[in-house]
SEROVO-778478 format. One record per residue (C-alpha): residue number from 1; x, y, z. Coordinates in pm, whole numbers, padded with zeros to 5 digits. Example, Ala and Ser with C-alpha at 12.3 -4.5 7.8 and 13.67 -1.06 7.14 Angstrom:
<pts>
<pt num="1" px="01230" py="-00450" pz="00780"/>
<pt num="2" px="01367" py="-00106" pz="00714"/>
</pts>
This chain:
<pts>
<pt num="1" px="10684" py="02405" pz="16183"/>
<pt num="2" px="10475" py="02595" pz="16435"/>
<pt num="3" px="10647" py="02717" pz="16751"/>
<pt num="4" px="10421" py="02656" pz="17050"/>
<pt num="5" px="10295" py="02954" pz="17248"/>
<pt num="6" px="10468" py="02984" pz="17589"/>
<pt num="7" px="10255" py="02856" pz="17872"/>
<pt num="8" px="10091" py="03099" pz="18110"/>
<pt num="9" px="10322" py="02972" pz="18384"/>
<pt num="10" px="10633" py="03038" pz="18172"/>
<pt num="11" px="10508" py="03388" pz="18079"/>
<pt num="12" px="10439" py="03456" pz="18447"/>
<pt num="13" px="10786" py="03336" pz="18546"/>
<pt num="14" px="10947" py="03558" pz="18280"/>
<pt num="15" px="10746" py="03860" pz="18392"/>
<pt num="16" px="10836" py="03799" pz="18755"/>
<pt num="17" px="11203" py="03755" pz="18660"/>
<pt num="18" px="11194" py="04091" pz="18487"/>
<pt num="19" px="11042" py="04248" pz="18797"/>
<pt num="20" px="11314" py="04094" pz="19014"/>
<pt num="21" px="11597" py="04208" pz="18787"/>
<pt num="22" px="11463" py="04558" pz="18747"/>
<pt num="23" px="11371" py="04583" pz="19114"/>
<pt num="24" px="11697" py="04446" pz="19240"/>
<pt num="25" px="11888" py="04680" pz="19014"/>
<pt num="26" px="11654" py="04967" pz="19086"/>
<pt num="27" px="11631" py="05021" pz="18714"/>
<pt num="28" px="11277" py="05142" pz="18728"/>
<pt num="29" px="10950" py="05061" pz="18568"/>
<pt num="30" px="10908" py="04789" pz="18312"/>
<pt num="31" px="10650" py="04783" pz="18038"/>
<pt num="32" px="10305" py="04703" pz="18172"/>
<pt num="33" px="10311" py="04364" pz="18001"/>
<pt num="34" px="10620" py="04266" pz="18200"/>
<pt num="35" px="10490" py="04366" pz="18538"/>
<pt num="36" px="10328" py="04132" pz="18783"/>
<pt num="37" px="09955" py="04184" pz="18825"/>
<pt num="38" px="09835" py="04427" pz="19088"/>
<pt num="39" px="09679" py="04257" pz="19385"/>
<pt num="40" px="09566" py="04533" pz="19618"/>
<pt num="41" px="09700" py="04798" pz="19856"/>
<pt num="42" px="10042" py="04633" pz="19891"/>
<pt num="43" px="10092" py="04597" pz="19514"/>
<pt num="44" px="10463" py="04681" pz="19522"/>
<pt num="45" px="10529" py="04433" pz="19802"/>
<pt num="46" px="10316" py="04173" pz="19623"/>
<pt num="47" px="10523" py="04211" pz="19305"/>
<pt num="48" px="10842" py="04180" pz="19508"/>
<pt num="49" px="10707" py="03867" pz="19677"/>
<pt num="50" px="10608" py="03716" pz="19343"/>
<pt num="51" px="10952" py="03792" pz="19197"/>
<pt num="52" px="11120" py="03639" pz="19503"/>
<pt num="53" px="10905" py="03325" pz="19485"/>
<pt num="54" px="10982" py="03283" pz="19114"/>
<pt num="55" px="11356" py="03316" pz="19180"/>
<pt num="56" px="11333" py="03059" pz="19463"/>
<pt num="57" px="11322" py="02765" pz="19224"/>
<pt num="58" px="11372" py="02497" pz="19489"/>
<pt num="59" px="11099" py="02640" pz="19712"/>
<pt num="60" px="11309" py="02654" pz="20029"/>
<pt num="61" px="11215" py="03015" pz="20109"/>
<pt num="62" px="11564" py="03141" pz="20020"/>
<pt num="63" px="11728" py="03265" pz="19701"/>
<pt num="64" px="12077" py="03123" pz="19654"/>
<pt num="65" px="12347" py="03281" pz="19440"/>
<pt num="66" px="12282" py="03014" pz="19175"/>
<pt num="67" px="11908" py="03091" pz="19174"/>
<pt num="68" px="11987" py="03462" pz="19148"/>
<pt num="69" px="12217" py="03398" pz="18850"/>
<pt num="70" px="11957" py="03183" pz="18672"/>
<pt num="71" px="11688" py="03443" pz="18729"/>
<pt num="72" px="11915" py="03729" pz="18620"/>
<pt num="73" px="12010" py="03546" pz="18299"/>
<pt num="74" px="11644" py="03489" pz="18208"/>
<pt num="75" px="11552" py="03849" pz="18285"/>
<pt num="76" px="11853" py="03994" pz="18102"/>
<pt num="77" px="11769" py="03789" pz="17794"/>
<pt num="78" px="11407" py="03903" pz="17806"/>
<pt num="79" px="11505" py="04269" pz="17837"/>
<pt num="80" px="11764" py="04250" pz="17557"/>
<pt num="81" px="11509" py="04299" pz="17281"/>
<pt num="82" px="11760" py="04344" pz="16999"/>
<pt num="83" px="11963" py="04040" pz="17114"/>
<pt num="84" px="12300" py="04220" pz="17110"/>
<pt num="85" px="12388" py="04095" pz="17462"/>
<pt num="86" px="12380" py="04449" pz="17600"/>
<pt num="87" px="12108" py="04647" pz="17774"/>
<pt num="88" px="12061" py="05006" pz="17670"/>
<pt num="89" px="11874" py="05274" pz="17860"/>
<pt num="90" px="11602" py="05247" pz="17595"/>
<pt num="91" px="11561" py="04872" pz="17646"/>
<pt num="92" px="11518" py="04929" pz="18019"/>
<pt num="93" px="11257" py="05203" pz="17978"/>
<pt num="94" px="11214" py="05428" pz="18279"/>
<pt num="95" px="11493" py="05378" pz="18531"/>
<pt num="96" px="11708" py="05565" pz="18781"/>
<pt num="97" px="12002" py="05696" pz="18575"/>
<pt num="98" px="12225" py="05709" pz="18886"/>
<pt num="99" px="12190" py="05335" pz="18938"/>
<pt num="100" px="12235" py="05262" pz="18568"/>
<pt num="101" px="12561" py="05457" pz="18585"/>
<pt num="102" px="12665" py="05266" pz="18899"/>
<pt num="103" px="12609" py="04929" pz="18729"/>
<pt num="104" px="12778" py="05043" pz="18406"/>
<pt num="105" px="13132" py="04974" pz="18531"/>
<pt num="106" px="13316" py="05077" pz="18215"/>
<pt num="107" px="13090" py="05381" pz="18156"/>
<pt num="108" px="13015" py="05294" pz="17794"/>
<pt num="109" px="12642" py="05363" pz="17825"/>
<pt num="110" px="12530" py="04999" pz="17803"/>
<pt num="111" px="12507" py="04715" pz="18053"/>
<pt num="112" px="12659" py="04378" pz="17980"/>
<pt num="113" px="12550" py="04064" pz="18160"/>
<pt num="114" px="12890" py="04056" pz="18333"/>
<pt num="115" px="12840" py="04410" pz="18466"/>
<pt num="116" px="12491" py="04325" pz="18587"/>
<pt num="117" px="12608" py="04005" pz="18757"/>
<pt num="118" px="12907" py="04174" pz="18926"/>
<pt num="119" px="12670" py="04434" pz="19064"/>
<pt num="120" px="12408" py="04179" pz="19167"/>
<pt num="121" px="12664" py="03956" pz="19342"/>
<pt num="122" px="12797" py="04254" pz="19541"/>
<pt num="123" px="12442" py="04350" pz="19633"/>
<pt num="124" px="12364" py="03986" pz="19718"/>
<pt num="125" px="12666" py="03961" pz="19950"/>
<pt num="126" px="12581" py="04292" pz="20119"/>
<pt num="127" px="12218" py="04185" pz="20173"/>
<pt num="128" px="12312" py="03841" pz="20310"/>
<pt num="129" px="12334" py="03969" pz="20667"/>
<pt num="130" px="12343" py="03626" pz="20833"/>
<pt num="131" px="12612" py="03506" pz="20587"/>
<pt num="132" px="12437" py="03180" pz="20503"/>
<pt num="133" px="12491" py="03216" pz="20128"/>
<pt num="134" px="12125" py="03279" pz="20052"/>
<pt num="135" px="11876" py="03563" pz="20081"/>
<pt num="136" px="11552" py="03546" pz="20270"/>
<pt num="137" px="11268" py="03767" pz="20148"/>
<pt num="138" px="11336" py="04004" pz="20436"/>
<pt num="139" px="11708" py="04025" pz="20354"/>
<pt num="140" px="11623" py="04099" pz="19991"/>
<pt num="141" px="11385" py="04379" pz="20089"/>
<pt num="142" px="11627" py="04534" pz="20337"/>
<pt num="143" px="11914" py="04512" pz="20087"/>
<pt num="144" px="11706" py="04688" pz="19822"/>
<pt num="145" px="11600" py="04959" pz="20070"/>
<pt num="146" px="11963" py="05024" pz="20165"/>
<pt num="147" px="12074" py="05035" pz="19802"/>
<pt num="148" px="11802" py="05277" pz="19703"/>
<pt num="149" px="11872" py="05489" pz="20013"/>
<pt num="150" px="12238" py="05522" pz="19911"/>
<pt num="151" px="12131" py="05673" pz="19580"/>
<pt num="152" px="11934" py="05956" pz="19741"/>
</pts>
């Protein structure tokens, strides 16, 4: 039985999910095949916008906690290349070791999905400045800027 090749749309969604997970966690660069295509001078912002739009599955211009969880699960699974339900520094490639350590709650040198989600939910709640239970693109960007600023 032949397994069908994933559609271009599905591959694009997976790549954008990886960008969102890595970007939201500040875990650094992903392999070139997992990154969104460059689109011009604002490439970084374009990748962030693409990742946000992919996470916004209902198209309402906001990312809910449920959408964040769905996107994080897909990205985590894609990054977990050896399928052991843990992300190692090697599986993440280049990343900020300070943020990896911050997400690694039990300090065992690997990230579980539970650790990633606890971190992402805290970051989500901190970024949700209007307390409506969802993140706008602007809230997501500002939350990421604050998080990365705290690491400096």
